[in-house]
C-alpha positions in Angstrom: 0.7 133.9 85.9 3.7 136.3 86.0 6.2 135.9 83.2 9.7 135.0 84.2 12.2 137.8 83.7 13.5 138.0 80.1 17.3 137.5 80.0 19.3 138.6 77.0 22.7 136.9 77.0 25.8 138.4 75.4 28.7 135.9 75.2 31.5 134.0 73.7 34.2 131.5 74.7 33.8 128.4 76.9 33.0 130.6 79.8 30.0 132.0 77.9 29.0 128.4 77.0 29.2 127.3 80.7 27.1 130.2 82.0 24.5 130.0 79.3 24.2 126.2 79.8 23.6 126.8 83.5 20.7 129.2 82.7 19.2 126.8 80.2 19.5 123.9 82.7 17.6 126.0 85.2 14.9 126.8 82.7 15.5 130.5 82.9 13.8 132.7 80.2 16.7 133.3 77.9 15.2 135.3 74.9 18.3 135.4 72.8 22.1 135.1 72.4 24.2 137.9 71.0 27.6 136.5 70.1 30.5 136.6 67.5 31.1 134.7 64.3 34.1 132.5 64.8 37.2 134.2 63.3 38.6 132.2 60.4 42.2 132.7 61.5 41.5 131.9 65.2 42.2 128.5 66.7 38.7 127.6 68.1 39.8 125.2 70.8 36.8 126.0 73.1 33.1 125.5 73.2 31.0 128.6 72.4 27.6 129.6 73.7 26.1 129.4 70.2 26.3 125.6 70.6 24.2 125.6 73.7 21.8 128.2 72.3 21.1 126.2 69.1 20.6 123.0 71.1 17.7 124.8 72.9 16.3 126.7 70.0 17.4 130.1 71.4 17.8 132.8 68.7 21.4 133.5 67.9 22.5 136.9 66.6 26.0 137.9 65.4 26.0 141.6 64.7 29.4 143.3 64.0 28.3 146.0 66.4 25.3 146.2 68.7 25.7 149.9 69.2 24.3 151.0 65.8 20.8 152.6 65.8 19.4 149.5 64.1 20.6 147.1 66.8 19.7 149.4 69.7 16.2 149.4 68.3 16.2 145.7 67.8 17.4 145.0 71.3 14.9 147.4 72.8 12.2 145.5 70.9 13.3 142.3 72.6 12.4 144.0 76.0 15.1 142.4 78.1 14.6 142.6 81.9 18.2 141.5 82.5 21.3 141.6 80.4 24.2 139.2 81.2 27.5 139.4 79.3 30.0 136.6 79.6 33.2 137.0 77.6 31.5 139.1 74.9 34.4 140.8 73.1 32.9 144.2 72.3 31.9 147.1 74.5 28.1 147.4 75.0 27.1 151.1 74.8 25.1 153.0 77.4 21.9 153.1 75.3 21.7 149.3 75.6 22.9 149.1 79.2 20.0 151.4 80.2 17.3 149.1 78.7 16.8 146.3 81.3 15.0 147.2 84.5 17.1 144.6 86.4 20.4 145.9 85.1 23.2 144.7 83.0 26.0 142.6 84.4 29.3 141.1 83.1 31.4 138.1 84.1 35.1 139.0 83.9 38.0 136.6 84.0 40.0 138.1 86.8 39.7 139.1 90.5 38.7 142.7 89.9 39.9 145.4 90.2 43.1 143.6 89.0 43.5 142.7 85.3 40.7 144.8 83.8 40.6 144.6 80.0 41.1 141.9 77.4 42.8 138.5 77.8 43.0 138.7 81.6 44.1 135.1 82.2 46.9 135.4 79.7 48.0 138.7 81.3 47.8 137.2 84.8 50.0 134.2 83.8 52.4 136.6 82.1 52.8 138.6 85.3 53.2 135.6 87.5 50.0 135.9 89.4 49.5 133.1 91.9 45.7 133.4 92.1 43.1 134.2 89.4 39.3 134.2 89.4 36.0 135.3 87.9 34.1 138.4 88.9 30.5 139.3 88.3 30.0 143.0 88.1 27.6 145.7 87.0 28.4 147.0 83.5 29.2 150.7 83.2 30.7 152.8 80.4 34.3 152.1 81.5 35.5 148.6 80.9 35.3 146.2 83.9 34.9 149.2 86.3 31.4 148.6 87.7 30.4 147.5 91.2 31.2 143.9 92.1 28.4 141.5 92.8 30.5 138.4 93.5 33.8 136.7 92.7 35.4 133.3 93.1 39.2 132.6 92.9 41.5 129.7 92.5 45.3 129.2 92.9 47.5 128.5 89.9 50.9 126.9 89.8 54.1 128.7 88.7 54.4 126.2 85.8 50.7 126.4 84.6 50.2 127.4 81.0 47.4 129.9 80.3 45.2 127.1 79.1 45.8 125.1 82.3 45.0 128.3 84.3 41.9 128.8 82.2 40.7 125.2 82.9 41.2 125.8 86.6 39.3 129.0 86.7 36.5 128.1 84.3 34.3 126.5 87.0 34.4 129.7 89.0 32.2 131.5 86.5 29.4 128.9 86.9 29.8 128.9 90.7 29.4 132.7 90.9 26.4 132.8 88.5 24.7 129.9 90.3 25.1 131.8 93.6 23.8 135.1 92.2 21.2 134.4 89.4 18.3 134.4 91.8 19.2 137.7 93.4 19.9 139.2 90.0 16.4 138.1 88.8 14.8 139.5 91.9 16.7 142.8 91.7 18.3 142.2 95.1 21.9 141.4 94.3 24.3 143.2 96.7 27.0 145.4 95.0 30.3 146.7 96.3 32.2 149.5 94.5 35.6 148.7 93.1 38.7 150.5 94.5 40.0 152.2 91.4 43.3 152.9 93.2 44.0 149.1 93.1 43.0 148.6 89.5 45.3 147.4 86.7 44.3 147.5 83.1 45.7 145.6 80.1 44.7 145.7 76.4 44.1 142.9 73.9 47.1 140.8 72.8 48.3 140.1 69.3 50.7 137.5 68.0 53.4 140.1 67.8 53.2 140.4 71.6 54.8 137.0 71.8 58.2 138.3 70.7 60.9 137.4 73.2 63.2 140.1 74.6 66.2 138.1 75.7 67.5 141.0 77.8 64.6 140.3 80.3 65.2 138.0 83.3 64.6 134.2 82.7 61.5 134.1 84.9 59.8 136.9 82.9 60.6 135.2 79.6 59.3 131.9 80.9 56.1 133.5 82.1 55.7 134.9 78.6 56.2 131.5 77.0 53.6 129.8 79.3 51.2 132.7 78.8 51.1 132.3 75.0 52.0 128.6 74.4 49.5 126.2 72.7 46.7 126.7 72.0 47.7 130.4 71.7 49.9 131.8 69.0 53.2 131.2 70.9 56.3 133.0 71.9 59.0 133.5 69.2 62.4 134.9 68.3 63.9 135.7 64.9 67.3 134.7 63.6 68.9 134.8 60.2 65.7 135.3 58.3 63.7 132.6 60.1 61.5 132.4 63.1 62.0 130.1 66.1 58.7 129.3 67.9 59.3 128.6 71.6 56.6 126.4 73.1 58.3 125.5 76.4 61.5 126.2 78.3 63.2 125.5 81.6 66.0 127.2 83.5 69.6 126.3 82.5 71.4 126.6 85.9 74.9 127.9 85.9 74.9 129.2 82.3 74.9 132.8 81.2 76.2 135.1 78.5 75.2 138.1 76.4 71.4 138.1 76.2 70.2 136.3 73.1 73.4 134.3 72.6 73.2 130.6 71.6 75.1 128.9 74.4 74.4 125.4 73.2 72.7 123.7 70.2 71.9 120.3 71.7 70.2 121.0 74.0 69.3 124.5 72.7 70.2 127.0 75.4 69.8 130.8 75.0 71.3 133.4 77.4 68.8 135.8 79.1 69.2 139.0 81.1 70.1 137.1 84.2 71.1 133.5 83.2 69.8 131.2 80.5 66.9 129.1 79.3 66.9 125.6 77.9 64.3 125.6 75.0 62.8 122.2 75.5 60.1 122.5 72.8 60.8 124.8 69.9 60.4 124.7 66.1 61.8 126.7 63.2 59.5 128.4 60.8 61.6 128.9 57.7 65.3 128.0 57.3 67.8 130.2 59.0 70.7 131.3 56.7 73.4 130.7 57.8 72.4 127.9 60.2 72.5 128.8 63.9 75.8 128.2 65.7 77.1 128.4 69.2 77.9 132.1 69.8 75.3 133.4 67.4 72.9 136.0 68.8 69.1 136.2 68.4 
């Protein structure tokens, strides 16, 4: 009897959990999970593939890097026929990508070639994208640049937060994998080269990237706020030795002033580059000295 192809799964996040769960429900021959230790300073608000792997007695590995000689040798010894990567946070080197006879494929959280790189959903929300999606593509040495196997998209609303957008797009990953897993295992999946001329690339985000520039237009500031609000680190602005975290805002029609000026304290309204925003959910971290007053500037 022929042995089912050996799948080595690299993954993290709830997208990784959903895709690994699909393979395990199907009874596919998953020989191991390579994932990350949960970062102690990260808000883990999502399921991770380690949960699904351990429920099914799948070996779980958490190397700091898979591209060391030791781990290249260990992965070669696992003899994977197919590598699937779903929201794995590190680049996988060419020595590993060359191992499986059926190839190595990645599930990326955008409609490639748009929004290559890290945190694609947050970046899409920040840039006001009306549609996002999941793309299954062949892995190559350049991040998210390999030929596309399949993708599925979904519309997002102008007021959706990044988490709401994530919840809408999450099922797309499972839909794509369900459509393509049999062709992948048979080595017959069709591939279409990406148009590099249409590609956009964005790097990883840090908490500091949530700093508000009040000289920007109101809609850009609002998109930043919704891109990094709960459960992400949040948008912020500093004043008088304290930090104001801004979790939500709405336009303040008819109001304007020098960008960053406090136009009203109750409700809290701040002038932007083209108008003003009413900060409907905000909190101080630290005590501003002196206290904020109308006319003060962030």
